[in-house]
C-alpha positions in Angstrom: 32.3 20.0 -23.8 35.5 18.8 -25.1 36.6 22.1 -26.4 39.9 24.1 -25.9 39.9 27.8 -26.8 43.2 29.1 -29.0 44.4 32.1 -29.8 45.2 32.5 -33.8 46.3 34.5 -36.4 43.3 36.7 -37.5 44.1 35.7 -41.3 44.0 31.7 -40.6 41.5 29.8 -41.7 39.3 27.5 -40.0 40.8 24.6 -42.6 44.4 25.7 -41.4 43.2 26.3 -37.9 42.1 22.8 -38.3 45.3 21.0 -40.0 47.7 22.9 -37.8 45.7 21.4 -34.6 45.5 17.9 -35.5 49.4 18.0 -36.3 50.2 20.0 -33.7 48.7 17.6 -31.2 48.1 14.7 -33.2 44.0 14.3 -32.3 41.4 14.6 -34.4 39.1 18.0 -34.4 34.8 17.5 -34.9 34.2 21.6 -35.5 36.0 24.8 -35.2 34.1 28.2 -34.9 35.9 31.2 -34.9 35.4 34.8 -33.2 37.5 38.4 -33.5 37.1 40.3 -30.1 36.6 43.8 -29.7 40.7 43.9 -29.4 41.1 42.9 -32.9 42.2 39.1 -31.6 40.8 36.0 -33.5 40.3 33.2 -30.8 39.3 29.6 -32.3 36.7 27.6 -30.6 38.3 23.8 -31.7 36.0 20.8 -30.4 37.6 17.5 -30.3 36.8 13.9 -30.9 35.5 11.8 -28.2 38.6 9.9 -28.5 40.8 12.9 -27.8 39.8 14.7 -24.6 40.6 18.1 -24.5 41.6 17.8 -20.7 44.2 15.3 -22.0 45.8 17.6 -24.5 45.6 20.6 -21.7 48.0 18.7 -19.2 50.2 18.1 -22.6 50.4 21.9 -23.2 51.0 22.3 -19.5 48.1 24.3 -18.7 46.3 21.8 -16.4 
C-alpha cells in the first residue's frame, strides 16, 4: 500500500505531520490518517506517492 506508520505528538496536526515527513525524508506525501490508540498514543498512517516507495524510506531509516 506504500504506507508507513509513525508515532507522533498528540498535538500534531495532519498538515504539520505532512510537512515534517516531507522535509525529513525529502519525499512526497499523498495522504495522512491519524489514530489515537487506547494508551493515548497518536499514530500517523502516511501514504507516499508512487515515485517514493515506502520500502526505500524504511531502508533509509534503518528499519529494514
